[in-house]
KOLPA-991799 format. One record per residue (C-alpha): residue in three letters; x, y, z. Coordinates in steps of 0.05 Angstrom, whole numbers, padded with zeros to 5 digits, always signed. Layout:
alaXYZ ...
# end
This chain:
met+00303-00237-00318 ile+00262-00173-00306 asn+00300-00108-00316 leu+00282-00037-00334 glu+00279-00052-00409 ser+00226-00104-00393 tyr+00177-00047-00377 ala+00188-00011-00444 glu+00135-00052-00479 ile+00083-00030-00427 val+00102+00043-00413 gly+00142+00062-00475 gln+00217+00069-00488 asp+00215+00144-00474 val+00197+00131-00401 ile+00257+00085-00393 glu+00304+00135-00426 his+00278+00189-00379 leu+00295+00145-00319 his+00366+00135-00344 gln+00374+00210-00354 leu+00350+00225-00283 ala+00395+00171-00254 glu+00458+00200-00287 arg+00464+00251-00232 leu+00456+00198-00178 lys+00508+00146-00199 gly+00542+00118-00138 val+00496+00153-00089 lys+00486+00110-00026 val+00413+00100-00010 ile+00383+00060+00048 his+00309+00044+00058 val+00287+00025+00129 asn+00220-00006+00148 ser+00193-00057+00197 thr+00177-00119+00156 arg+00204-00154+00095 glu+00139-00193+00082 gly+00066-00171+00084 gly+00037-00104+00065 gly+00046-00054+00009 val+00111-00023+00034 ala+00149-00088+00031 glu+00120-00105-00038 ile+00141-00038-00066 leu+00211-00040-00037 arg+00222-00111-00063 arg+00219-00084-00133 leu+00242-00012-00127 val+00308-00029-00093 pro+00335-00073-00150 leu+00311-00023-00203 met+00349+00033-00167 gln+00410-00012-00164 glu+00405-00025-00239 leu+00407+00050-00251 gly+00474+00055-00216 leu+00454+00076-00145 glu+00482+00038-00085 val+00417+00018-00052 ser+00403-00028+00007 trp+00341-00045+00048 glu+00344-00053+00124 val+00288-00080+00168 ile+00284-00063+00242 thr+00267-00118+00292 gly+00221-00113+00352 asp+00182-00155+00402 pro+00106-00163+00405 arg+00101-00107+00456 phe+00136-00060+00408 phe+00090-00078+00350 his+00029-00072+00394 cys+00051-00001+00410 thr+00064+00017+00337 lys-00003-00013+00316 thr-00037+00031+00368 met+00003+00090+00341 his-00018+00073+00270 asn-00092+00071+00291 ala-00085+00137+00328 leu-00052+00171+00269 gln-00111+00149+00227 gly-00158+00184+00275 lys-00176+00133+00328 arg-00177+00166+00397 val-00130+00119+00432 gly-00071+00139+00475 ile-00002+00109+00486 ser+00023+00101+00557 ala+00090+00127+00582 gln+00113+00055+00589 glu+00096+00040+00517 ile+00131+00103+00493 ala+00193+00084+00533 his+00193+00014+00502 tyr+00182+00043+00432 glu+00244+00087+00440 glu+00284+00031+00472 ile+00272-00015+00412 asn+00290+00040+00364 gln+00354+00054+00403 lys+00373-00020+00401 asn+00363-00021+00326 ala+00402+00043+00320 val+00463+00010+00352 leu+00464-00039+00293 leu+00441+00007+00237 cys+00468+00077+00252 pro+00540+00064+00229 arg+00512+00049+00159 leu+00455+00099+00161 glu+00500+00156+00181 glu+00545+00144+00121 ala+00489+00141+00070 asp+00474+00198+00023 val+00398+00187+00027 val+00358+00149+00080 phe+00285+00133+00070 val+00251+00115+00137 his+00183+00085+00124 asp+00124+00097+00172 pro+00122+00106+00248 gln+00156+00041+00270 pro+00228+00064+00256 ala+00215+00139+00257 ala+00252+00149+00323 leu+00317+00121+00294 ile+00337+00192+00275 lys+00342+00210+00349 phe+00398+00161+00358 cys+00437+00174+00294 ser+00468+00241+00310 asn+00526+00239+00260 arg+00483+00238+00198 lys+00520+00253+00133 gly+00463+00253+00083 lys+00391+00271+00074 trp+00338+00235+00116 ile+00267+00228+00090 trp+00207+00204+00129 arg+00161+00166+00082 cys+00090+00162+00110 his+00045+00109+00079 ile-00017+00120+00122 asp-00074+00170+00124 ile-00055+00221+00177 ser-00103+00275+00151 lys-00140+00277+00218 pro-00093+00245+00270 tyr-00108+00238+00343 arg-00068+00299+00363 pro-00032+00275+00427 val-00001+00216+00388 trp+00017+00258+00327 lys+00048+00310+00373 tyr+00093+00256+00403 leu+00114+00227+00335 arg+00123+00296+00305 gln+00182+00310+00351 phe+00221+00258+00311 val+00192+00276+00243 val+00213+00349+00247 ser+00287+00327+00249 tyr+00282+00297+00179 asp+00303+00336+00118 ala+00237+00321+00081 ser+00173+00281+00086 val+00135+00243+00033 phe+00059+00232+00033 his+00012+00198-00015 leu-00032+00259-00026 ala-00040+00331-00003 asp-00095+00315+00047 phe-00046+00275+00088 ala+00008+00329+00094 gln+00018+00363+00162 pro+00050+00429+00181 leu+00124+00413+00183 pro+00187+00456+00179 his+00217+00420+00119 leu+00201+00402+00047 gln+00142+00356+00034 phe+00134+00314-00029 leu+00071+00279-00055 ile+00086+00211-00084 pro+00030+00159-00091 pro+00051+00086-00088 ser+00051+00039-00148 ile+00045-00032-00171 asp+00094-00073-00212 pro+00058-00098-00275 leu+00111-00153-00284 ser+00106-00181-00214 glu+00073-00248-00199 lys+00014-00211-00170 asn+00000-00172-00234 ile+00024-00213-00295 glu-00026-00245-00341 leu-00051-00314-00320 ser-00083-00370-00360 ser-00157-00383-00351 glu-00138-00453-00328 glu-00097-00426-00270 ile-00152-00378-00250 arg-00203-00435-00251 glu-00158-00482-00211 thr-00146-00429-00158 tyr-00221-00418-00148 glu-00235-00492-00147 arg-00181-00502-00094 phe-00221-00456-00048 gly-00289-00484-00066 val-00314-00422-00102 asp-00358-00430-00164 leu-00332-00389-00222 glu-00399-00398-00258 arg-00434-00356-00206 pro-00425-00281-00190 ile-00364-00266-00147 thr-00348-00205-00106 leu-00278-00202-00076 gln-00241-00161-00024 val-00167-00172-00015 ser-00135-00138+00045 arg-00104-00150+00113 phe-00155-00168+00166 asp-00158-00099+00196 arg-00217-00061+00224 phe-00200-00001+00181 lys-00211-00046+00120 asp-00281-00058+00146 pro-00290-00132+00129 ile-00353-00135+00172 gly-00382-00078+00131 val-00365-00117+00068 ile-00404-00177+00094 glu-00464-00132+00110 ala-00462-00104+00039 tyr-00458-00174+00009 lys-00518-00197+00050 leu-00559-00137+00026 ala-00539-00148-00047 lys-00553-00223-00042 lys-00627-00208-00032 phe-00628-00186-00105 ile-00573-00233-00130 pro-00587-00299-00095 ser-00528-00335-00128 leu-00477-00283-00105 gln-00412-00306-00071 leu-00364-00266-00029 val-00290-00279-00022 leu-00251-00244+00034 ala-00178-00259+00022 gly-00119-00232+00060 gly-00063-00245+00109 gly-00023-00213+00164 ala+00043-00179+00174 gln+00096-00182+00228 asp+00082-00110+00249 asp+00006-00119+00254 pro-00013-00159+00317 glu-00088-00146+00310 gly-00097-00186+00247 gln-00113-00253+00280 ile-00165-00221+00325 val-00201-00188+00266 leu-00197-00253+00226 glu-00233-00291+00281 glu-00287-00237+00284 val-00297-00244+00208 lys-00301-00320+00213 gln-00353-00316+00268 val-00398-00268+00229 ser-00393-00308+00165 gln-00394-00380+00189 glu-00468-00393+00175 asp-00464-00373+00101 pro-00430-00425+00056 asp-00424-00372+00001 ile-00376-00329+00042 his-00305-00354+00034 val-00254-00327+00084 leu-00183-00342+00061 phe-00123-00329+00105 leu-00065-00328+00056 pro+00011-00328+00068 ala+00047-00264+00053 asn+00079-00293-00009 ala+00014-00317-00041 his+00021-00266-00097 arg+00000-00311-00154 thr-00061-00335-00115 val-00083-00263-00103 asn-00072-00249-00177 ala-00117-00307-00197 leu-00171-00287-00147 gln-00172-00215-00173 arg-00175-00237-00246 gly-00232-00286-00233 ala-00276-00238-00193 asp-00332-00199-00226 ile-00327-00140-00178 val-00273-00121-00128 leu-00287-00083-00064 gln-00241-00044-00019 lys-00291-00015+00031 ser-00239+00017+00076 ile-00258+00068+00128 lys-00187+00095+00128 glu-00136+00080+00074 gly-00066+00105+00061 phe-00071+00086-00012 gly-00099+00016-00025 leu-00054-00022-00072 thr-00106-00076-00078 val-00149-00024-00113 thr-00093-00010-00162 glu-00082-00084-00174 ala-00155-00097-00188 met-00160-00037-00235 trp-00099-00062-00273 lys-00137-00127-00284 glu-00196-00087-00314 lys-00242-00096-00254 pro-00291-00043-00231 val-00276-00026-00159 ile-00326-00006-00105 gly-00282+00031-00056 gly-00291+00066+00010 asn-00292+00141+00003 ala-00227+00148+00041 gly-00155+00168+00032 gly-00117+00143-00028 ile-00177+00105-00055 arg-00205+00172-00077 leu-00142+00184-00118 gln-00155+00120-00157 val-00230+00108-00161 val-00258+00163-00205 asn-00331+00158-00184 his-00376+00131-00240 his-00316+00122-00286 thr-00264+00073-00258 gly-00311+00049-00203 phe-00355+00075-00147 leu-00340+00109-00081 val-00384+00089-00023 ser-00390+00106+00051 thr-00438+00053+00077 pro-00455-00021+00068 glu-00521+00001+00037 gly-00484+00043-00015 ala-00437-00014-00031 ala-00496-00063-00039 leu-00532-00014-00086 arg-00470-00008-00130 met-00459-00083-00131 arg-00531-00094-00153 tyr-00523-00041-00208 leu-00459-00070-00236 phe-00485-00142-00237 gln-00547-00118-00273 asn-00505-00079-00324 pro-00447-00123-00349 his-00431-00073-00405 lys-00418-00020-00351 arg-00372-00068-00314 lys-00332-00078-00377 gln-00329-00004-00393 met-00307+00015-00323 gly-00254-00040-00323 glu-00224-00014-00388 lys-00221+00057-00361 ala-00191+00032-00296 lys-00133-00003-00330 lys-00117+00058-00372 phe-00118+00102-00310 val-00068+00056-00274 leu-00023+00054-00336 glu-00019+00130-00337 asn-00011+00141-00262 phe+00006+00083-00216 leu+00059+00038-00246 ile+00127+00027-00214 thr+00164+00066-00268 arg+00128+00130-00248 his+00143+00115-00175 leu+00216+00106-00191 arg+00218+00171-00230 asp+00188+00208-00171 tyr+00239+00180-00122 leu+00297+00197-00169 thr+00269+00268-00177 leu+00263+00276-00102 met+00335+00254-00090 val+00362+00300-00144 ser+00322+00357-00114 leu+00349+00346-00044 leu+00421+00330-00061 tyr+00429+00386-00112 asn+00383+00437-00078 val+00339+00442-00140 glu+00279+00485-00124 glu+00243+00494-00190 arg+00261+00446-00246 ile+00312+00393-00263 glu+00350+00400-00329 leu+00365+00334-00363 gly+00422+00323-00412 
# end
Protein backbone atom coordinates (compact mmCIF):
# COMPACT_ATOMS: atom_id res chain seq x y z
CA MET A 1 0.00 0.00 0.00
CA ILE A 2 1.33 3.44 -0.95
CA ASN A 3 1.26 6.04 1.83
CA LEU A 4 3.23 9.18 2.64
CA GLU A 5 6.06 7.22 4.22
CA SER A 6 6.52 5.42 0.89
CA TYR A 7 7.88 8.67 -0.57
CA ALA A 8 10.54 9.18 2.12
CA GLU A 9 13.05 7.01 0.28
CA ILE A 10 12.75 9.30 -2.77
CA VAL A 11 12.38 12.80 -1.29
CA GLY A 12 13.82 12.33 2.21
CA GLN A 13 12.23 11.95 5.66
CA ASP A 14 12.48 15.70 6.35
CA VAL A 15 10.02 16.43 3.54
CA ILE A 16 7.48 14.00 5.02
CA GLU A 17 7.87 15.48 8.50
CA HIS A 18 7.33 18.96 7.06
CA LEU A 19 4.03 17.82 5.51
CA HIS A 20 2.82 16.43 8.83
CA GLN A 21 3.72 19.69 10.58
CA LEU A 22 1.80 21.78 8.03
CA ALA A 23 -1.20 19.46 8.23
CA GLU A 24 -1.44 19.78 12.03
CA ARG A 25 -3.26 23.09 11.61
CA LEU A 26 -5.69 21.56 9.10
CA LYS A 27 -6.90 18.44 10.96
CA GLY A 28 -10.59 17.92 10.26
CA VAL A 29 -10.81 20.69 7.67
CA LYS A 30 -13.41 19.83 5.02
CA VAL A 31 -11.98 20.16 1.50
CA ILE A 32 -13.75 19.45 -1.80
CA HIS A 33 -12.17 19.36 -5.26
CA VAL A 34 -14.47 19.84 -8.26
CA ASN A 35 -13.56 19.17 -11.89
CA SER A 36 -15.21 17.83 -15.05
CA THR A 37 -13.73 14.35 -15.56
CA ARG A 38 -12.47 11.47 -13.43
CA GLU A 39 -10.45 9.90 -16.25
CA GLY A 40 -8.17 11.44 -18.88
CA GLY A 41 -5.92 14.46 -18.56
CA GLY A 42 -3.50 15.75 -15.97
CA VAL A 43 -6.04 17.21 -13.55
CA ALA A 44 -7.70 13.84 -12.94
CA GLU A 45 -4.32 12.12 -12.58
CA ILE A 46 -3.17 14.62 -9.97
CA LEU A 47 -6.40 14.51 -7.95
CA ARG A 48 -6.43 10.71 -7.93
CA ARG A 49 -3.27 10.80 -5.82
CA LEU A 50 -3.51 14.13 -3.97
CA VAL A 51 -6.93 13.41 -2.46
CA PRO A 52 -5.92 10.23 -0.57
CA LEU A 53 -2.66 11.84 0.59
CA MET A 54 -4.60 14.78 2.03
CA GLN A 55 -6.96 12.33 3.71
CA GLU A 56 -4.00 10.49 5.23
CA LEU A 57 -2.85 13.79 6.77
CA GLY A 58 -6.15 14.15 8.61
CA LEU A 59 -8.12 16.44 6.29
CA GLU A 60 -11.68 15.49 5.28
CA VAL A 61 -11.25 15.57 1.51
CA SER A 62 -13.61 14.54 -1.29
CA TRP A 63 -13.62 14.84 -5.07
CA GLU A 64 -16.73 15.75 -7.06
CA VAL A 65 -17.12 15.60 -10.85
CA ILE A 66 -19.73 17.67 -12.68
CA THR A 67 -21.74 16.09 -15.47
CA GLY A 68 -22.65 17.61 -18.82
CA ASP A 69 -23.89 16.78 -22.30
CA PRO A 70 -21.87 16.97 -25.56
CA ARG A 71 -23.17 20.48 -26.20
CA PHE A 72 -21.81 21.64 -22.84
CA PHE A 73 -18.38 20.11 -23.43
CA HIS A 74 -18.25 21.55 -26.93
CA CYS A 75 -18.82 24.97 -25.39
CA THR A 76 -16.18 24.50 -22.69
CA LYS A 77 -13.67 23.22 -25.27
CA THR A 78 -14.29 26.37 -27.32
CA MET A 79 -13.84 28.38 -24.12
CA HIS A 80 -10.60 26.52 -23.39
CA ASN A 81 -9.26 27.29 -26.87
CA ALA A 82 -10.25 30.96 -26.59
CA LEU A 83 -8.58 31.31 -23.20
CA GLN A 84 -5.39 29.96 -24.79
CA GLY A 85 -5.55 32.72 -27.39
CA LYS A 86 -7.64 31.40 -30.26
CA ARG A 87 -9.96 34.10 -31.58
CA VAL A 88 -13.19 32.17 -31.34
CA GLY A 89 -16.40 33.43 -29.79
CA ILE A 90 -19.16 31.74 -27.82
CA SER A 91 -22.78 32.39 -28.78
CA ALA A 92 -25.46 33.58 -26.38
CA GLN A 93 -27.15 30.19 -26.70
CA GLU A 94 -23.93 28.37 -25.76
CA ILE A 95 -23.42 30.66 -22.77
CA ALA A 96 -26.99 30.05 -21.61
CA HIS A 97 -26.45 26.28 -21.87
CA TYR A 98 -23.11 26.51 -20.03
CA GLU A 99 -24.79 28.27 -17.12
CA GLU A 100 -27.79 25.94 -17.22
CA ILE A 101 -25.55 22.86 -16.85
CA ASN A 102 -23.63 24.49 -14.01
CA GLN A 103 -26.91 25.36 -12.31
CA LYS A 104 -28.15 21.76 -12.61
CA ASN A 105 -24.89 20.51 -11.08
CA ALA A 106 -25.17 23.13 -8.36
CA VAL A 107 -28.54 21.73 -7.26
CA LEU A 108 -26.78 18.45 -6.44
CA LEU A 109 -23.44 19.78 -5.22
CA CYS A 110 -24.10 23.09 -3.45
CA PRO A 111 -25.44 21.61 -0.20
CA ARG A 112 -22.03 19.95 0.31
CA LEU A 113 -19.92 22.69 -1.27
CA GLU A 114 -21.49 25.40 0.87
CA GLU A 115 -20.57 23.51 4.06
CA ALA A 116 -16.94 22.88 3.08
CA ASP A 117 -14.08 24.85 4.60
CA VAL A 118 -12.15 24.91 1.30
CA VAL A 119 -13.41 24.30 -2.25
CA PHE A 120 -11.04 23.92 -5.19
CA VAL A 121 -12.84 24.42 -8.52
CA HIS A 122 -10.64 23.27 -11.40
CA ASP A 123 -10.67 25.03 -14.79
CA PRO A 124 -13.50 26.74 -16.72
CA GLN A 125 -16.01 23.88 -16.90
CA PRO A 126 -17.34 24.19 -13.32
CA ALA A 127 -16.26 27.81 -12.74
CA ALA A 128 -19.85 29.11 -12.81
CA LEU A 129 -20.89 26.90 -9.87
CA ILE A 130 -20.02 29.75 -7.53
CA LYS A 131 -22.87 31.82 -8.98
CA PHE A 132 -25.40 29.28 -7.74
CA CYS A 133 -23.91 28.55 -4.30
CA SER A 134 -24.78 31.75 -2.45
CA ASN A 135 -24.53 30.40 1.12
CA ARG A 136 -20.84 29.61 1.03
CA LYS A 137 -19.22 28.97 4.39
CA GLY A 138 -15.58 28.48 3.44
CA LYS A 139 -12.92 29.67 1.05
CA TRP A 140 -13.39 29.03 -2.67
CA ILE A 141 -10.35 28.76 -4.94
CA TRP A 142 -10.36 28.73 -8.73
CA ARG A 143 -7.55 26.45 -9.91
CA CYS A 144 -6.59 27.23 -13.53
CA HIS A 145 -4.58 24.54 -15.34
CA ILE A 146 -4.36 26.22 -18.76
CA ASP A 147 -2.26 28.95 -20.33
CA ILE A 148 -4.36 32.12 -20.16
CA SER A 149 -1.42 34.49 -20.59
CA LYS A 150 -2.95 35.96 -23.77
CA PRO A 151 -6.65 35.04 -23.74
CA TYR A 152 -9.19 36.06 -26.34
CA ARG A 153 -10.53 38.98 -24.34
CA PRO A 154 -14.32 38.65 -24.91
CA VAL A 155 -14.28 35.08 -23.58
CA TRP A 156 -12.01 35.89 -20.64
CA LYS A 157 -14.22 38.88 -19.79
CA TYR A 158 -17.21 36.55 -19.60
CA LEU A 159 -15.45 33.92 -17.45
CA ARG A 160 -13.86 36.56 -15.24
CA GLN A 161 -17.27 37.59 -13.89
CA PHE A 162 -17.36 34.22 -12.08
CA VAL A 163 -13.67 34.08 -11.16
CA VAL A 164 -13.73 37.43 -9.33
CA SER A 165 -16.18 35.94 -6.80
CA TYR A 166 -13.60 33.40 -5.64
CA ASP A 167 -11.41 34.02 -2.59
CA ALA A 168 -8.22 33.14 -4.50
CA SER A 169 -6.91 31.80 -7.80
CA VAL A 170 -4.08 29.38 -8.52
CA PHE A 171 -1.99 29.41 -11.70
CA HIS A 172 0.98 27.33 -12.86
CA LEU A 173 3.29 30.29 -13.39
CA ALA A 174 3.34 34.07 -13.19
CA ASP A 175 2.85 34.57 -16.94
CA PHE A 176 -0.63 33.04 -16.67
CA ALA A 177 -1.91 35.29 -13.88
CA GLN A 178 -4.50 37.94 -14.70
CA PRO A 179 -5.55 41.15 -12.91
CA LEU A 180 -7.99 39.91 -10.25
CA PRO A 181 -9.25 41.42 -6.99
CA HIS A 182 -8.12 38.54 -4.80
CA LEU A 183 -5.00 36.58 -3.82
CA GLN A 184 -3.23 34.63 -6.54
CA PHE A 185 -0.94 31.66 -5.87
CA LEU A 186 1.60 30.05 -8.21
CA ILE A 187 1.62 26.25 -7.90
CA PRO A 188 3.03 24.12 -10.73
CA PRO A 189 1.58 20.62 -11.11
CA SER A 190 3.45 17.43 -10.27
CA ILE A 191 3.84 13.74 -10.98
CA ASP A 192 3.61 10.82 -8.60
CA PRO A 193 6.88 8.82 -8.79
CA LEU A 194 5.13 5.78 -7.28
CA SER A 195 2.22 5.67 -9.71
CA GLU A 196 1.96 3.02 -12.44
CA LYS A 197 2.90 5.67 -14.97
CA ASN A 198 6.22 6.45 -13.27
CA ILE A 199 7.49 3.39 -11.38
CA GLU A 200 10.49 1.47 -12.65
CA LEU A 201 9.69 -1.25 -15.22
CA SER A 202 11.64 -4.28 -16.33
CA SER A 203 13.34 -4.24 -19.70
CA GLU A 204 11.18 -7.26 -20.64
CA GLU A 205 7.96 -5.31 -20.06
CA ILE A 206 9.26 -2.37 -22.08
CA ARG A 207 10.22 -4.66 -24.95
CA GLU A 208 6.88 -6.50 -24.88
CA THR A 209 5.01 -3.19 -25.00
CA TYR A 210 6.88 -2.00 -28.08
CA GLU A 211 6.53 -5.38 -29.78
CA ARG A 212 2.77 -5.27 -29.18
CA PHE A 213 2.59 -2.09 -31.26
CA GLY A 214 5.02 -3.25 -33.94
CA VAL A 215 7.79 -0.79 -33.05
CA ASP A 216 11.43 -1.93 -33.32
CA LEU A 217 13.37 -1.16 -30.14
CA GLU A 218 16.64 -1.73 -31.98
CA ARG A 219 16.04 1.34 -34.15
CA PRO A 220 15.91 5.02 -33.06
CA ILE A 221 12.58 6.03 -31.51
CA THR A 222 11.08 9.47 -31.00
CA LEU A 223 7.90 9.65 -28.95
CA GLN A 224 5.20 12.20 -28.20
CA VAL A 225 2.55 11.33 -25.61
CA SER A 226 -0.42 13.69 -25.42
CA ARG A 227 -4.11 14.08 -26.09
CA PHE A 228 -4.88 14.47 -29.78
CA ASP A 229 -5.31 18.22 -29.65
CA ARG A 230 -4.27 20.88 -32.15
CA PHE A 231 -2.47 22.83 -29.42
CA LYS A 232 -0.21 19.75 -28.95
CA ASP A 233 0.72 20.12 -32.65
CA PRO A 234 0.89 16.44 -33.67
CA ILE A 235 1.02 17.45 -37.34
CA GLY A 236 4.07 19.60 -36.59
CA VAL A 237 5.66 16.62 -34.86
CA ILE A 238 5.17 14.53 -38.01
CA GLU A 239 6.75 17.30 -40.11
CA ALA A 240 9.75 17.41 -37.75
CA TYR A 241 10.10 13.62 -37.90
CA LYS A 242 10.07 13.64 -41.70
CA LEU A 243 12.80 16.30 -41.80
CA ALA A 244 14.94 14.41 -39.29
CA LYS A 245 14.43 11.11 -41.12
CA LYS A 246 16.35 12.48 -44.11
CA PHE A 247 19.46 12.28 -41.90
CA ILE A 248 18.37 9.30 -39.74
CA PRO A 249 16.74 6.88 -42.23
CA SER A 250 15.93 4.25 -39.58
CA LEU A 251 14.07 6.73 -37.36
CA GLN A 252 10.62 5.80 -36.00
CA LEU A 253 7.93 8.05 -34.56
CA VAL A 254 5.34 7.05 -31.98
CA LEU A 255 2.38 9.36 -31.35
CA ALA A 256 0.53 7.99 -28.35
CA GLY A 257 -2.43 9.48 -26.59
CA GLY A 258 -6.10 9.29 -25.81
CA GLY A 259 -9.11 11.44 -25.16
CA ALA A 260 -11.11 12.77 -22.27
CA GLN A 261 -14.83 13.17 -21.65
CA ASP A 262 -14.51 16.95 -21.61
CA ASP A 263 -12.56 17.14 -24.92
CA PRO A 264 -14.87 16.49 -27.89
CA GLU A 265 -12.28 17.50 -30.54
CA GLY A 266 -9.94 14.59 -29.85
CA GLN A 267 -11.41 12.17 -32.39
CA ILE A 268 -11.33 14.78 -35.16
CA VAL A 269 -7.64 15.53 -34.57
CA LEU A 270 -6.84 11.82 -34.33
CA GLU A 271 -8.34 11.24 -37.79
CA GLU A 272 -6.30 14.13 -39.21
CA VAL A 273 -3.12 12.62 -37.75
CA LYS A 274 -3.91 9.18 -39.18
CA GLN A 275 -4.53 10.66 -42.61
CA VAL A 276 -1.21 12.55 -42.64
CA SER A 277 0.78 9.55 -41.40
CA GLN A 278 -0.87 6.63 -43.17
CA GLU A 279 1.71 6.28 -45.95
CA ASP A 280 4.69 5.92 -43.59
CA PRO A 281 4.96 2.52 -41.81
CA ASP A 282 7.47 4.02 -39.35
CA ILE A 283 4.86 6.38 -37.88
CA HIS A 284 2.85 4.60 -35.20
CA VAL A 285 -0.33 6.36 -34.07
CA LEU A 286 -1.64 4.80 -30.85
CA PHE A 287 -5.02 5.74 -29.37
CA LEU A 288 -4.81 4.54 -25.78
CA PRO A 289 -7.48 4.23 -23.09
CA ALA A 290 -7.34 6.75 -20.26
CA ASN A 291 -6.11 4.12 -17.81
CA ALA A 292 -3.19 2.87 -19.96
CA HIS A 293 -0.69 4.29 -17.45
CA ARG A 294 1.70 1.35 -17.49
CA THR A 295 1.74 1.32 -21.29
CA VAL A 296 2.63 5.03 -21.37
CA ASN A 297 5.37 4.37 -18.81
CA ALA A 298 6.88 1.63 -20.99
CA LEU A 299 6.68 3.78 -24.12
CA GLN A 300 8.46 6.67 -22.39
CA ARG A 301 11.16 4.42 -20.95
CA GLY A 302 11.85 2.77 -24.30
CA ALA A 303 12.07 5.96 -26.37
CA ASP A 304 15.38 7.63 -27.13
CA ILE A 305 13.95 11.16 -27.30
CA VAL A 306 10.60 12.51 -26.12
CA LEU A 307 8.86 15.45 -27.78
CA GLN A 308 6.12 17.73 -26.54
CA LYS A 309 5.94 20.23 -29.37
CA SER A 310 2.97 22.14 -27.99
CA ILE A 311 1.99 25.53 -29.35
CA LYS A 312 0.19 26.32 -26.08
CA GLU A 313 0.63 24.35 -22.89
CA GLY A 314 -0.65 24.83 -19.36
CA PHE A 315 2.18 22.73 -17.96
CA GLY A 316 2.79 19.47 -19.80
CA LEU A 317 2.96 16.58 -17.33
CA THR A 318 4.17 14.30 -20.13
CA VAL A 319 7.33 16.43 -20.14
CA THR A 320 7.74 15.87 -16.40
CA GLU A 321 7.15 12.13 -16.78
CA ALA A 322 9.74 11.80 -19.52
CA MET A 323 12.30 13.84 -17.58
CA TRP A 324 11.76 11.62 -14.53
CA LYS A 325 12.68 8.68 -16.76
CA GLU A 326 15.95 10.43 -17.74
CA LYS A 327 14.87 11.31 -21.26
CA PRO A 328 15.96 14.51 -23.00
CA VAL A 329 12.83 16.42 -24.02
CA ILE A 330 12.39 18.58 -27.10
CA GLY A 331 9.55 20.85 -26.07
CA GLY A 332 7.58 23.66 -27.61
CA ASN A 333 8.65 27.06 -26.32
CA ALA A 334 5.31 27.56 -24.61
CA GLY A 335 3.70 27.86 -21.19
CA GLY A 336 4.73 25.44 -18.48
CA ILE A 337 7.16 23.60 -20.75
CA ARG A 338 9.50 26.57 -20.31
CA LEU A 339 9.38 25.98 -16.56
CA GLN A 340 10.68 22.44 -17.02
CA VAL A 341 12.91 22.32 -20.06
CA VAL A 342 16.00 24.32 -19.23
CA ASN A 343 17.29 24.95 -22.74
CA HIS A 344 20.50 23.05 -23.52
CA HIS A 345 20.48 21.46 -20.04
CA THR A 346 17.38 19.27 -19.46
CA GLY A 347 16.36 19.42 -23.12
CA PHE A 348 15.72 21.85 -25.94
CA LEU A 349 13.01 24.45 -26.53
CA VAL A 350 11.83 24.83 -30.12
CA SER A 351 9.25 26.88 -32.00
CA THR A 352 9.14 25.19 -35.43
CA PRO A 353 9.23 21.70 -36.96
CA GLU A 354 12.61 22.63 -38.47
CA GLY A 355 13.98 23.48 -35.03
CA ALA A 356 12.67 20.21 -33.59
CA ALA A 357 14.23 18.22 -36.44
CA LEU A 358 17.59 19.95 -35.93
CA ARG A 359 17.59 19.06 -32.22
CA MET A 360 16.54 15.48 -32.94
CA ARG A 361 19.41 15.10 -35.38
CA TYR A 362 21.87 16.57 -32.84
CA LEU A 363 20.77 14.30 -29.99
CA PHE A 364 20.89 11.15 -32.10
CA GLN A 365 24.38 12.05 -33.25
CA ASN A 366 25.49 12.73 -29.65
CA PRO A 367 24.36 9.87 -27.38
CA HIS A 368 26.55 11.14 -24.52
CA LYS A 369 24.60 14.42 -24.61
CA ARG A 370 21.32 12.50 -24.47
CA LYS A 371 22.51 10.69 -21.36
CA GLN A 372 23.80 13.87 -19.72
CA MET A 373 20.58 15.77 -20.38
CA GLY A 374 18.50 12.87 -19.10
CA GLU A 375 20.40 12.76 -15.81
CA LYS A 376 19.98 16.51 -15.30
CA ALA A 377 16.30 16.23 -16.18
CA LYS A 378 15.55 13.63 -13.50
CA LYS A 379 17.35 15.65 -10.84
CA PHE A 380 15.37 18.75 -11.83
CA VAL A 381 12.07 16.90 -11.45
CA LEU A 382 13.15 15.44 -8.11
CA GLU A 383 13.81 18.92 -6.76
CA ASN A 384 10.76 20.67 -8.21
CA PHE A 385 7.90 18.62 -9.63
CA LEU A 386 7.04 15.65 -7.42
CA ILE A 387 3.69 15.24 -5.69
CA THR A 388 5.10 15.87 -2.21
CA ARG A 389 6.01 19.43 -3.23
CA HIS A 390 2.55 19.89 -4.75
CA LEU A 391 0.93 18.67 -1.54
CA ARG A 392 3.07 21.03 0.53
CA ASP A 393 2.01 23.97 -1.65
CA TYR A 394 -1.70 23.14 -1.28
CA LEU A 395 -1.37 22.77 2.49
CA THR A 396 0.46 26.10 2.69
CA LEU A 397 -2.22 27.77 0.58
CA MET A 398 -5.00 26.49 2.85
CA VAL A 399 -3.23 27.52 6.04
CA SER A 400 -2.65 30.97 4.52
CA LEU A 401 -6.33 31.45 3.58
CA LEU A 402 -7.92 29.91 6.66
CA TYR A 403 -5.62 31.63 9.16
CA ASN A 404 -5.07 34.89 7.24
CA VAL A 405 -1.33 34.36 7.13
CA GLU A 406 0.26 37.07 5.00
CA GLU A 407 3.99 36.59 5.45
CA ARG A 408 5.17 33.28 6.87
CA ILE A 409 3.84 30.16 8.53
CA GLU A 410 5.35 29.13 11.86
CA LEU A 411 5.60 25.37 12.35
CA GLY A 412 5.73 23.68 15.70
